[in-house]
C-alpha positions as CSV (number, residue, x, y, z in Angstrom):
1,M,119.6,116.2,301.4
2,S,117.2,117.5,298.8
3,F,115.5,115.1,296.5
4,N,113.6,117.6,294.5
5,T,115.7,117.1,291.3
6,K,115.0,113.3,291.3
7,S,111.9,112.1,289.1
8,I,109.0,110.2,290.6
9,D,110.3,106.9,289.1
10,E,113.8,107.6,290.8
11,L,112.2,108.4,294.1
12,H,110.1,105.2,293.8
13,N,113.2,103.0,293.2
14,L,114.8,104.6,296.1
15,L,111.9,103.8,298.3
16,V,111.3,100.5,297.0
17,N,115.1,99.7,297.6
18,K,115.0,101.0,301.1
19,E,117.8,103.6,300.4
20,I,115.5,106.2,301.8
21,S,112.2,105.9,303.9
22,A,108.9,107.9,303.3
23,V,109.7,109.7,306.6
24,E,113.1,110.7,305.4
25,L,111.6,111.9,302.0
26,T,109.0,113.8,303.8
27,K,111.5,115.5,306.0
28,A,113.6,116.5,303.1
29,T,110.5,118.1,301.5
30,L,109.6,120.0,304.4
31,E,113.1,121.2,304.6
32,D,112.9,122.3,301.0
33,I,109.6,124.1,301.6
34,K,111.2,125.9,304.7
35,E,114.3,126.9,302.8
36,R,112.3,128.4,299.9
37,E,109.0,129.7,301.3
38,A,110.2,133.1,302.3
39,A,111.2,133.7,298.7
40,V,108.0,132.4,296.9
41,D,105.1,132.5,299.5
42,S,103.5,129.4,298.1
43,F,102.1,127.9,301.2
44,I,99.1,129.0,303.5
45,T,99.4,126.0,305.6
46,V,102.4,123.4,306.1
47,S,101.0,120.4,307.8
48,E,104.3,119.0,309.1
49,E,103.0,117.0,312.0
50,A,100.2,115.3,309.9
51,A,102.6,114.7,307.0
52,L,105.2,112.7,309.1
53,A,102.4,110.8,310.7
54,Q,101.2,110.0,307.3
55,A,104.8,109.0,306.2
56,A,105.5,106.9,309.2
57,A,102.2,104.8,308.6
58,V,103.4,104.2,305.0
59,D,106.8,103.1,306.1
60,E,105.1,100.7,308.6
61,K,102.8,99.4,305.9
62,G,105.7,99.1,303.5
63,I,106.3,100.8,300.0
64,D,104.3,99.1,297.5
65,A,106.6,98.2,294.6
66,D,103.6,98.3,292.1
67,N,102.4,101.7,293.2
68,V,104.8,104.5,291.9
69,M,103.3,107.0,294.2
70,S,103.6,105.1,297.4
71,G,105.4,107.4,299.9
72,I,105.5,110.5,297.5
73,P,104.8,114.0,299.0
74,L,102.7,116.5,297.3
75,A,101.1,119.9,298.0
76,V,97.4,120.6,297.7
77,K,95.7,123.8,296.7
78,D,93.8,125.5,299.5
79,N,90.4,125.3,298.0
80,I,90.3,121.4,298.1
81,S,89.0,119.9,301.3
82,T,91.4,118.2,303.6
83,R,90.2,116.6,306.8
84,G,91.7,118.1,309.8
85,I,93.9,120.6,307.9
86,L,92.9,124.0,307.3
87,T,91.1,124.8,304.1
88,T,90.9,128.6,303.9
89,A,90.5,129.3,300.2
90,A,93.0,131.9,300.9
91,S,90.1,134.0,302.1
92,K,89.1,135.9,305.2
93,M,85.8,134.2,304.8
94,L,87.3,130.8,305.7
95,Y,90.2,131.9,307.8
96,N,89.6,129.1,310.5
97,Y,87.8,126.5,308.5
98,E,89.0,122.9,309.2
99,P,87.0,120.4,307.1
100,I,85.6,117.2,308.6
101,F,86.0,115.4,305.2
102,D,88.4,115.0,302.4
103,A,87.8,115.8,298.8
104,T,87.4,112.8,296.8
105,A,90.7,113.6,294.9
106,V,92.5,113.8,298.3
107,E,90.9,110.5,299.3
108,K,92.4,108.9,296.0
109,L,95.9,110.5,297.0
110,Y,95.7,108.7,300.5
111,G,94.5,105.5,298.8
112,K,97.8,105.7,297.0
113,D,99.8,106.2,300.1
114,M,100.7,109.7,299.1
115,I,101.5,112.4,301.6
116,V,100.0,115.8,301.8
117,V,102.6,118.1,303.1
118,G,100.6,121.3,303.1
119,K,98.1,123.8,301.4
120,T,99.2,126.2,298.6
121,T,97.9,129.7,298.4
122,W,95.8,131.3,295.7
123,T,96.5,134.4,293.7
124,N,94.7,136.8,291.2
125,L,91.5,135.0,291.9
126,P,88.1,136.8,292.4
127,W,87.7,136.0,295.9
128,V,91.2,136.3,297.2
129,V,91.3,138.8,299.9
130,Q,93.7,139.4,302.8
131,L,93.6,136.6,305.4
132,K,92.4,137.5,308.9
133,H,95.8,137.5,310.3
134,H,98.2,138.1,307.4
135,T,98.6,138.8,303.7
136,L,100.3,136.5,301.3
137,R,102.3,137.7,298.4
138,N,102.8,134.7,296.2
139,K,105.6,135.2,293.7
140,N,106.7,133.8,290.4
141,A,109.3,130.9,291.3
142,W,111.8,132.3,288.7
143,N,111.5,136.0,289.2
144,H,110.2,137.1,292.5
145,S,109.2,140.6,291.1
146,K,106.6,138.8,288.6
147,V,103.3,137.3,289.5
148,P,103.0,133.5,289.4
149,G,99.8,133.4,287.5
150,G,96.4,132.9,288.8
151,S,94.7,131.4,290.7
152,S,96.7,128.2,291.3
153,G,99.9,130.2,291.4
154,G,100.9,128.7,294.9
155,S,100.9,125.1,293.5
156,A,102.7,126.1,290.4
157,A,105.4,128.0,292.2
158,A,105.8,125.2,294.8
159,V,106.7,122.7,292.0
160,A,108.7,125.3,289.9
161,S,110.8,126.3,293.0
162,G,111.5,122.7,294.1
163,Q,109.6,122.7,297.2
164,V,107.6,119.7,296.2
165,R,107.7,117.5,293.0
166,L,103.9,117.5,292.5
167,A,100.8,119.4,293.5
168,L,97.1,119.8,292.9
169,G,95.4,122.8,291.7
170,S,92.1,123.8,290.2
171,D,91.1,125.4,287.0
172,T,88.1,127.3,286.1
173,G,89.1,129.6,283.3
174,G,92.8,128.9,283.1
175,S,93.8,128.8,286.6
176,I,96.0,125.7,286.3
177,R,97.2,126.3,282.7
178,Q,98.2,129.9,283.0
179,P,100.4,129.6,286.1
180,A,102.0,126.5,284.7
181,A,102.9,128.4,281.7
182,F,104.2,131.5,283.9
183,N,106.5,129.1,286.0
184,G,107.5,126.7,283.6
185,V,106.1,123.5,284.7
186,V,103.5,121.1,283.4
187,G,99.8,121.8,284.4
188,L,96.7,120.2,283.0
189,K,93.0,121.0,283.2
190,P,91.5,117.7,282.7
191,T,88.2,117.2,280.7
192,Y,85.2,118.3,282.7
193,G,84.0,115.3,284.7
194,R,87.3,113.3,284.7
195,V,88.1,114.3,288.2
196,S,85.6,114.5,290.8
197,R,84.7,118.0,292.0
198,F,83.4,116.7,295.5
199,G,85.2,118.7,298.1
200,L,86.4,121.4,295.7
201,I,85.1,124.8,297.0
202,A,83.0,125.7,294.1
203,F,83.5,128.9,292.1
204,G,82.0,128.2,288.8
205,S,80.4,124.7,289.0
206,S,80.2,123.9,285.3
207,L,83.7,125.2,284.7
208,D,85.8,124.1,287.7
209,Q,88.1,121.0,287.6
210,I,90.9,119.8,289.8
211,G,94.1,118.9,288.1
212,P,97.9,118.0,288.4
213,F,101.1,120.1,288.4
214,S,104.4,118.5,287.8
215,Q,107.9,118.8,286.5
216,T,107.4,116.4,283.7
217,V,104.7,115.3,281.4
218,K,105.0,111.6,282.6
219,E,104.7,112.7,286.2
220,N,101.6,114.7,285.3
221,A,100.1,111.7,283.9
222,Q,100.9,109.5,286.8
223,L,99.4,112.0,289.1
224,L,96.3,112.1,286.8
225,N,96.1,108.3,287.0
226,V,95.6,108.7,290.7
227,I,92.9,111.3,290.9
228,A,90.8,110.4,287.8
229,G,87.8,108.4,287.9
230,H,84.0,108.1,288.5
231,D,82.8,109.4,291.9
232,A,79.2,108.7,293.0
233,K,79.3,111.8,295.4
234,D,79.8,114.1,292.2
235,A,76.8,114.2,289.8
236,T,78.8,115.7,287.1
237,S,81.4,113.0,287.3
238,S,81.9,110.9,284.1
239,D,81.6,107.1,284.3
240,R,83.7,106.6,281.2
241,E,86.6,104.2,281.8
242,V,89.8,105.6,283.0
243,A,92.8,104.9,280.6
244,D,96.4,104.8,281.7
245,F,97.5,108.3,280.9
246,T,101.2,107.1,280.8
247,A,100.6,104.4,278.1
248,K,101.7,106.3,275.0
249,I,104.6,108.2,276.7
250,G,107.9,107.5,274.6
251,Q,105.8,106.7,271.4
252,D,106.6,108.7,268.3
253,I,104.0,111.0,267.1
254,K,104.2,110.3,263.4
255,G,100.9,110.7,261.7
256,M,99.4,112.8,264.6
257,K,97.3,115.6,263.6
258,I,97.8,118.9,265.5
259,A,95.2,121.8,265.0
260,L,96.6,125.3,265.0
261,P,93.6,127.7,265.5
262,K,94.0,130.8,263.5
263,E,92.0,132.9,266.1
264,Y,94.6,132.4,268.8
265,L,97.5,133.8,266.7
266,G,95.9,137.1,265.6
267,E,95.6,140.6,267.0
268,G,96.7,140.9,270.5
269,I,99.3,138.0,270.9
270,D,102.7,138.9,271.9
271,P,105.1,138.5,269.0
272,E,107.5,136.3,271.2
273,V,104.7,134.0,272.1
274,K,103.5,133.7,268.5
275,E,107.1,132.8,267.4
276,T,107.4,130.3,270.0
277,I,104.2,128.5,269.2
278,L,105.2,128.5,265.5
279,K,108.6,127.1,266.4
280,A,106.9,124.3,268.3
281,A,104.7,123.4,265.4
282,K,107.6,123.2,263.1
283,H,109.2,120.8,265.7
284,F,106.3,118.7,265.6
285,E,106.2,118.5,261.8
286,K,109.8,117.5,261.9
287,L,108.9,114.7,264.2
288,G,106.3,113.5,261.7
289,A,103.2,115.2,262.9
290,T,100.7,117.1,260.6
291,V,100.2,120.6,261.7
292,E,96.8,122.1,260.1
293,E,95.5,125.7,260.4
294,V,91.7,125.6,261.6
295,S,89.2,128.0,262.5
296,L,87.2,128.3,265.7
297,P,85.3,131.3,264.9
298,H,83.2,131.6,268.2
299,S,86.5,131.9,270.3
300,K,86.3,135.8,270.2
301,Y,83.0,135.4,272.4
302,G,84.9,133.0,274.9
303,V,85.9,135.7,277.6
304,A,82.3,137.3,277.6
305,V,80.6,133.8,278.0
306,Y,83.1,133.0,280.7
307,Y,82.5,136.2,282.8
308,I,78.7,135.8,282.4
309,I,78.5,132.0,283.3
310,A,81.2,132.1,286.0
311,S,79.9,135.1,287.6
312,S,76.3,133.6,287.8
313,E,77.4,130.4,289.1
314,A,79.8,132.3,291.7
315,S,76.8,134.2,292.8
316,S,74.8,131.2,293.6
317,N,77.7,129.2,295.0
318,L,78.8,132.1,297.4
319,Q,75.5,132.2,299.0
320,R,76.5,129.4,301.4
321,F,79.2,131.9,303.2
322,D,76.7,133.7,305.4
323,G,78.5,133.9,308.8
324,I,76.1,131.3,310.4
325,R,77.5,127.8,309.8
326,Y,81.2,128.1,309.4
327,G,84.0,130.5,308.8
328,Y,84.1,134.4,309.4
329,R,81.4,136.0,311.3
330,T,81.1,139.9,311.7
331,E,81.3,141.2,315.2
332,N,79.3,144.3,314.3
333,Y,75.5,143.0,314.3
334,N,72.1,143.6,315.9
335,N,70.1,141.2,314.1
336,L,70.2,138.4,311.5
337,E,70.3,140.7,308.5
338,D,73.2,142.5,309.9
339,I,75.1,139.2,310.3
340,Y,74.4,138.3,306.6
341,V,75.2,141.8,305.4
342,N,78.2,142.7,307.4
343,T,79.8,139.2,307.3
344,R,79.8,139.3,303.4
345,S,80.8,143.1,303.3
346,E,83.7,142.4,305.5
347,G,84.7,138.8,304.5
348,F,84.7,139.2,300.6
349,G,86.8,141.6,298.6
350,D,85.8,144.1,296.1
351,E,86.3,141.8,293.0
352,V,84.2,139.1,294.7
353,K,81.3,141.6,295.3
354,R,81.6,142.7,291.5
355,R,81.3,139.1,290.4
356,I,78.3,138.5,292.7
357,M,76.5,141.5,291.6
358,L,77.1,140.8,287.8
359,G,76.1,137.1,288.4
360,T,72.9,138.0,290.3
361,F,72.0,140.6,287.7
362,S,72.6,138.0,284.9
363,L,70.2,135.6,286.6
364,S,67.6,138.1,287.6
365,S,64.2,138.1,286.2
366,G,64.0,140.1,283.0
367,Y,67.7,139.5,282.3
368,Y,68.1,135.9,282.5
369,D,67.2,135.2,278.8
370,A,69.3,138.1,277.5
371,Y,72.5,137.2,279.6
372,F,72.8,133.8,281.2
373,K,70.7,131.9,278.8
374,K,72.4,133.5,275.8
375,A,76.0,132.8,277.2
376,G,74.9,129.2,277.5
377,Q,73.8,129.1,274.0
378,V,77.0,130.7,272.7
379,R,79.1,128.2,274.8
380,T,77.3,125.5,272.9
381,L,78.6,127.1,269.7
382,I,82.1,127.1,271.0
383,I,82.0,123.5,272.0
384,R,80.7,122.7,268.4
385,D,83.6,124.5,267.0
386,F,85.9,122.4,268.8
């Protein structure tokens, strides 16, 4: 039977009371993936054998009654390192890459006896290209003629379609939040530094964050509780104490202040979206919150700042894909320079190349001050607005 309609709390009770085992829950999840995968194309890799082995180990150890995530399956975006499970980043450049280490976030999942059932695809991201052997066409879970949002669309669609109850994604400039909205699920980009980036294949290092997808807000908080925390392997990791993100769930919001930035409701917003946001604001007021219009005047520069910073950091990060150490290598070469040039020409898509060129230009001598440095200064103004 399928368990995808049950909450994490309900599944936990079934596991604790031995009404189901972790193996049975994992098998049911794998069946849900098989049943729906042809329609949504959420997964690059389904790690059935490894997942069932993990589940058997959890059953042998025994479900921890105090750990709500014990024995719970989930999916992980394919740019997050998983030891022994392909981590391709949905790219020809890494079509055969099998890491020898887990990302810290994945280590934390395993530390709570969670079970990784597979790796989800990317969509609409700068360095997504056709894989070496096949092309994925990830679809919106509710309308297969529509896109799922990028780039964590695979994770969002997997949760929305009921293939898995939970998933991890990553967000640089909206890559969790947008597909969560497109697919009608809960997605969160945590504050930078709250979740370790160690083991996340980097795009924009000062922007990237790993975050949770779920069916409900509470489940999102429960998964964030697992992956949050300081990590000595990530120099940008925050050492602030991790609160229990579920602590205030169920409390009323009387007296809470909610800001409604006027710049977000101006020219360019779809009328239906604007109407929905204002209805939500009215609902919050009925529940006792105070909604105040605020101004974030530098928001209009956000896209320009993002493109310069993200492209500059991408041009630096993508240098490691050179055809020498791992991943794709061209078969067309006569010397070392040919390996570098042809591997990148064949392995990266057109949008990747555009980002690399834009980023390299922004960092180059004579233009650094005018572009990258200036973008960093304007980002500080945006931060101050908030």
